[in-house]
N, C-alpha and C positions, 0 to 999 in steps of 0.2 A: 595561602591563607589557611587552608585545612591542615597543612603540615605544621604550621606554627601553633594553631589552636589545639591540635591533637597532642602536642607535647607541652602544653601549658605556657606557650610563648606568645600569647596574645599581644603582650606589650611590644614585642619585637616586630610583630606584623604591623601594629599601629604606627610604630616609628618609621617603618619603611613605606607606609601609605603616602601617596602624593598629597593627601589632604592633611597630613599630620604636621602640626607646627610645634617646633621645640618650645618647651616651657622654661622660662628663664626667671631666676630670682635675683633681685638687686638688693645688696646689703649696704645701706648708708650707715656710716659709723661716725659718731661724735665722741668727743673726749669723755664727757660725763658730768654728773652733778650729784650732790647728796640727795637722798630721798626726801629730806626735809631739812630745815635750818636748825634742828635740834643738835646739841653738842654731840650726842652719841652717833647720830647719822653722819655728821661732818667728820667725826673722828674715823669712822669706818671708811668713808670715802677717801680721806687723806691717806690713811694707812694703805689702802689698795693702790692708790695713785703713786705715792712716793716710794713704795717698795718695789715698783717696777724697775728692773735693772737698766732699762733703756731711758728712764726718766732721771734717776740718780745713778749714774754709771760708776759706782764705787764697788770695791770688793764686797762680797756678801755680808761678812761680819761688820765691816765699817758702815755699810748702808743700814743694816738692822739697828745698830747702836744709835746712829744719827737719827733715823726716822722714828723708830719706836721709843727711843729713850729721850730724845730731845724735841724734835720738830713737832710730831703729832701731839704729845701731851701739852705742850705750851701753846701751839698754834690753834688747836681745835676750838677752844672756848672763844678766842678772839675772832676766828673765822666764822663761827656760828653767828655772832652778832652781825657780821657783814652779810652773810647769806640771808639773815632775816630781813635786812633792807632790800636785798635783791628779790626775795619772795614778795615783799610788799609792792615793789615796782611791777612785778609780774602778776599782780592780783591773786596771790596765794599759791603760785606755782613758779618753778624756775623758767625764765624766758627761754633758756636753751632748749628745754623740753617742748615748749609751745611752738617756737619757730621751726624746730626740726620736724615736728609732727606735721606742721603746715606744709613744709617742703615735701614730705613723704606723700601727703594727700594730693598735692598739685602734680607731682611727678607721676604718681600712680594714674591719675586721670589722663596724662599725656601718653602713657605707655600701655594703657588697657588693651588696645587693639593689637598690640604686639605680643600678646600672651606673656606679659611681664608682670610679676608681683614685686612690689617694693616694700622692703622691711627696714626698720630702724633699730639700731642697738647702740649702747654706750660702751666705750672701752672700759670704763670704770663705773660700777654700780648699775642702775637699772634704767631701761630694760637691758639686761645683761647679754653680752655676746654669747655666753654659754647657752642661755635659754633660747635666744632668737635663732642661733645657728642650728640648734637641735630641732626647732620647729621647721626650719628650712630643709633639714634632712628628710623629715617626714613628707615633705611636698614632692620629693623625688624629681627634682629639677634636672633638666638636661644640661643647664648652663647656669653658673652663678657668677655674678659680677660684684666684686667687693670694691666699694668706693668710700674711702675715708674722706670726711668733709674738711680736709686741711689742704688749702691751695698750694702751699709751699712744703716740699718734703722736709721732714725732720725725723730722725730716728726715734725721738721721744714721743712723737705723735703718730704720724703715718706708719713708721716702721713698727712701732709697738702694736698698732691695730692690725696691720697685715700679718705680723708674726702670729698673733693669737688666732686670727681667722684661719691661717694655714695649719696651725697646730691642731685646731679642732676638726677641720674638714679632713685632714689626712687620716684621721682615725676611723672615718666611715668605711664600711665594707665596699660600698660603691662610691667612688669619687668621680663626680661629674666634671665636665669642662669648667675650668675656673679662670676668670680674668681678673687681674689686679690693676687698679689705677692708683698710681703713687703720687701724682701731683697734677694740678691744672691751673697754675698761676697765670699762664698765658692764654687761657681760654677767653675768647672775646666776650662771651656772655657774662662770665664772671666779672671781667673788667668793666663792662658796660653797666652792670648792676650797681657797681660802686660809683661810677660816673653819674648815673641817673640819680642816685641818692644825693650826690653833691649838688645837683641842680636845684635841690630844695633850699639851698642857701646862696646868698649873694657873696661870692668869694672876694669881691673887691672891698668888702667891708671888714675884712680880717687883716690883721697886721702880719700874721705868719701862719703857715699851715704845717701840721705835723702828720707824718705817716708813721704811726707807732705800731710796731710788730711785737709779738711776744718774744721775750729774750730767751737765749740759750747760753749755756757755758761755752766759752771759746773752745775748750777741748773737744766738745761734741761736734762742732763744725770742722775742726781740724781732722777728725777721724774719717771724713769723706775722702781725704786725699791719701795717695799712696806714698811710700818711701818716707822721706823726711819733710815733705811739703806741708805747709800749713795755710790756713785761709788767708792770713795776712800777706802771704807772698803772691796771692792771686788778684786779678783785676776785678774782684767781686762787686765793687761799687759802680763799675762802668760797663761790664759786658758779661754775657753768658757764653761759655765755651765748653768744649768737651770735658774738661777737667772739673769745672765748677758747676755743672748743670744740675747736680743734686746737693749743692751747698745751700743751706738755708739762707745764709746772709746774701748770697748772690741772687737767689730767686726773690727775696724780699726787695732788693734794689731794682731788679728787673720788673717786678710788679709795679713799683712806684713809677718807673719810667713810662710804662704803658698807660697808667692813669694820668700822669702829668701831661703826656702828649695829647691825650683826648681833651683834657681840661684847658690846655693852652697855657700852662704855668711856666714861668721862667726860673732858671737856676737862681737861687737866693730867696725865692718865694717860699720855699719849703725845706724841711729837714726830715731825713729818715732816722728813726730812733727805735729803741728797744725797751720794753717795759717789763715789769714783774721779775726783776732780778733778785737773786738770793745773795750774791756777793759781788765783789769788784771784778772778778775774772769772767764776766759775762760780756756778750756783745755790746759794744758801745756805738754811738752815744746813748746814755740812759735817758729815757723819755722824761722822767721827773726832773732831771738836771736841765734838760732843754727847756722845760716849762719855766724853771727858775731863771735861767739865762734870759729868756725872752721877757720875763717880767722886769728883770734888772735893766734891760735895754729900753724899757719904756713901752713895750707892747701892751695894749689894752684888751685886744680880742684875738683869740687863737681858734683855729678850726682844726679838729683832730680826726683823722681817719685811722681805722684799725683793721687793715685788710687781711690780717692772718686769721681773723675770726669771721666766719660766714654767718654766725648767729650772735646776736647780742647776749652778753653773759656777764659774769662778775667782773672780768677784766675790762670790759667796755663801759657798762652802766655805772659800776661803782668806782673802779680804779681811775678811769679817765673822767667820767662824768661828775664824780664827787670828790675823790681824793686829790686829783690834779687841780680841780677847781679851787680847793682850799690852798694848795701850794701856790697857785697862780695869784690868788688874792693876797697872800702873805708877802709876795714880792712885787706888789703894786699893780697887778693885772686886774681885769674886771670880769671877763667871761671867756671860758674855754668851752667851745661848742663841739660836742661829739656828733660826727656823721653816723647815722645808723648803719649797721652791718647790712649785708645783702639780704639776710633773713629769708623771706619767701618771695622776693622780687621776681617778677616774671622773667627778666633777663637771666637771673641766676638759675631758674628752672630750665630755661633754654640751654644753658651751659651743661647742666646735669643730663638733660635729655640727649644732647649731642654726644656726650661722653659714653652714654649707654648704647645709643644706636650704632656708634662706631664699632663697639665690641660685638653687637648682634650681627653686623654685616661681615 
């Protein structure tokens, strides 16, 4: 002790003391949301989001021309109107922010005795990863656990969040132990949180069930594979294996199988589909087309899960809850019911707690 203190190494002594407990910081990362539904804020959010080379994986010049010259100028005013509806639904704030903060508070309460501090950042906009990770640097953590809140790995979501976290942390003079979590689609707590949400509804009263995941360009899932292999050549709809374990399409289907098994659904009762597409070369079947087809077949009531989103947001509340409702009605349907996301369900907090504790041990 005297040796350490005499040389200004009190912290070294403290770390070697049998009573010293490592201090850990957990960083939960969500995709992000505009600061407000104002067109200027939506434009800034879309610009940061869509200029990410992992999101739109085109050469730099082509991406800049497409995003800054076409997509953002035309899309921002229209998106601002939709975000305004979302803010009204969330009582003046983005539901994504509210649910994620609730998750942070609940997880912090669970981990308090483990000397763990839980932080939240958005990959795009605020609270920004730049600011939050800088505040974590000042905490002088022994261990940092980075946990993007995306159950199924995709380069455009999880990959982007982890890349930025590593880029920022590697610049620190002292780099602590860092653990990265890249997916948790098969966590029982996560699956149970969705199943428990489903119990709020009588499944027998619905004509068909949709498991609607956020879409991705086919070329992005193809990049998971080596050589000349592509997703289409893999059994992604029926199994997880060593080659497709990080394929977004494969893990979406695997997520559905886990939920379906617990709900006791039979093949034919449900469809796996993908929403929010930009063009025809995205993962199929497209969710909106499935809604149309079900209406044409005479279905009157649909139940829709959106398991890729752990917090309700624009894609669930507005796209499924309102836009798909309009589509369904125009094709003869009556009601498409959205099953709420995991949000801050206790079983989802169990999932996150387990993921963190595994890394602590």
